[in-house]
ZABA-98061 format. One record per residue: residue in three letters; x, y, z of N, C-alpha, C in turn. Coordinates in steps of 0.02 Angstrom, whole numbers. Each point is the difference from the previous one (the first is absolute). Example, Ala and Ser with C-alpha at 12.3 -4.5 7.8 and 13.67 -1.06 7.14 Angstrom:
2
   type      n_X      n_Y      n_Z     ca_X     ca_Y     ca_Z      c_X      c_Y      c_Z
    ALA      660     -284      390      -45       59        0       45       60        0
    SER      -18       53      -36       42       59        3      -39       55       37
//
This chain:
67
   type      n_X      n_Y      n_Z     ca_X     ca_Y     ca_Z      c_X      c_Y      c_Z
    UNK       43      -59        0      -43       59        0       45       62        0
    UNK      -13       49      -43       41       60       -4      -21       51       53
    UNK       44       46       15      -12       49       53      -64       41      -12
    UNK      -14       19      -62      -59       40      -13      -64      -38       18
    UNK       -2      -65      -15      -59      -41       17       -5       -7       76
    UNK       56      -10       33        1       -5       73      -24       66       30
    UNK       23       56      -28      -21       66       23      -75        9       -6
    UNK      -29      -22      -56      -72        4      -11      -37      -40       54
    UNK       24      -60       15      -31      -42       52        4       34       68
    UNK       57       30       16        8       35       64      -49       59        5
    UNK       -2       40      -53      -43       60        1      -74      -17        5
    UNK      -23      -49      -38      -71      -16        0      -20      -50       54
    UNK       40      -51       10      -18      -52       48       16       17       72
    UNK       60       26       12       22       14       69      -20       70       23
    UNK        2       49      -46      -13       69       20      -69       24      -19
    UNK      -36      -39      -39      -69       18      -17       -5       61      -45
    UNK       50       12      -42       -1       58      -45      -59       -5      -48
    UNK      -36       55       -6      -57        2      -46       12       51      -55
    UNK      -33      -10      -57        8       47      -55      -16       72       22
    UNK       41       47      -24      -11       70       16       36       25       61
    UNK       26      -46       42       37       22       59       69       25      -21
    UNK       28       45       40       67       26      -12       50      -42       39
    UNK       59       -8      -29       51      -43       30       66       37        4
    UNK       32       -1       59       68       26        8       45      -58       19
    UNK       50      -12      -40       49      -53       14       64       36       22
    UNK       24      -16       60       63       29       25       51      -57        3
    UNK       57       11      -32       51      -52       -2       69       32        6
    UNK       51      -42        4       69       25        0       38      -36      -56
    UNK       62       18       -9       40      -29      -54        5      -76        5
    UNK        6      -26       60        9      -72       10      -62      -40      -20
    UNK      -59       31        7      -62      -35      -14      -37       29      -60
    UNK       36       37      -41      -30       33      -58      -36      -49      -48
    UNK       26      -59      -14      -37      -46      -44      -69      -19       28
    UNK       -5       -7       66      -64      -16       31      -47       60       -4
    UNK       26       59       18      -40       61       -3      -25       14      -71
    UNK       44       -9      -49      -19       11      -69      -55      -49      -22
    UNK        6      -62       21      -51      -50      -17      -68       19       29
    UNK       -1       23       63      -62       21       31      -29       61      -36
    UNK       43       47      -17      -21       60      -37      -31      -19      -67
    UNK       35      -40      -39      -24      -21      -65      -65      -40        5
    UNK       -4      -42       51      -61      -39       10      -60       45       15
    UNK       10       49       43      -54       47       17      -22       38      -63
    UNK       47       23      -40      -18       35      -61      -36      -45      -49
    UNK       21      -63       -5      -33      -45      -47      -72      -16       22
    UNK      -14        9       65      -67      -10       26      -43       63       -8
    UNK       30       53      -26      -37       62      -12        1       49       58
    UNK       45      -10       47        4       45       57       51       55      -11
    UNK      -16       60       25       48       55       -1       55      -17       49
    UNK       62       -2      -23       55      -25       41       60       47        0
    UNK       35        2       57       61       39        6       53      -45       31
    UNK       60        2      -27       57      -38       27       49       49       29
    UNK       14       -7       65       47       45       34       62      -40       20
    UNK       58       26      -18       63      -33       16       34       40       55
    UNK       18      -34       54       34       32       55       68      -33       12
    UNK       45       33       35       64      -32       15      -11      -62       44
    UNK       43      -48       -9       -5      -61       41       12       17       73
    UNK      -43      -25       44        5       15       71       54      -42       34
    UNK       14       18       61       49      -38       39      -29      -65       27
    UNK      -67        1       12      -34      -59       24      -66       -9      -39
    UNK      -23      -60       -5      -63      -14      -34      -58       34       36
    UNK      -44       32      -38      -58       33       29       11       70       23
    UNK       60       27      -13       15       68       19      -47       49      -37
    UNK      -21       52       33      -46       50      -29       35       36      -58
    UNK      -39       19      -52       29       39      -55       23       69       25
    UNK       45       30      -39       23       68       16      -57       49       -6
    UNK        2       53       40      -50       54       -6       17       41      -62
    UNK      -52       20      -36       11       42      -60      -10       72       15
//
């Protein structure tokens, strides 16, 4: 199964994404392929989507930088 198909399953099955909802994907350089797959999946489902790239944190789950 390719990442885009897995992303679609995550968005619809696990997160309950519905058509017309807006999606923000936040990722870092290390996980960019996963973030990109989620972004592309959301767009292919017809959702307005934004992909935000942040610097890799020191620990997993670290809050994004303030803008």
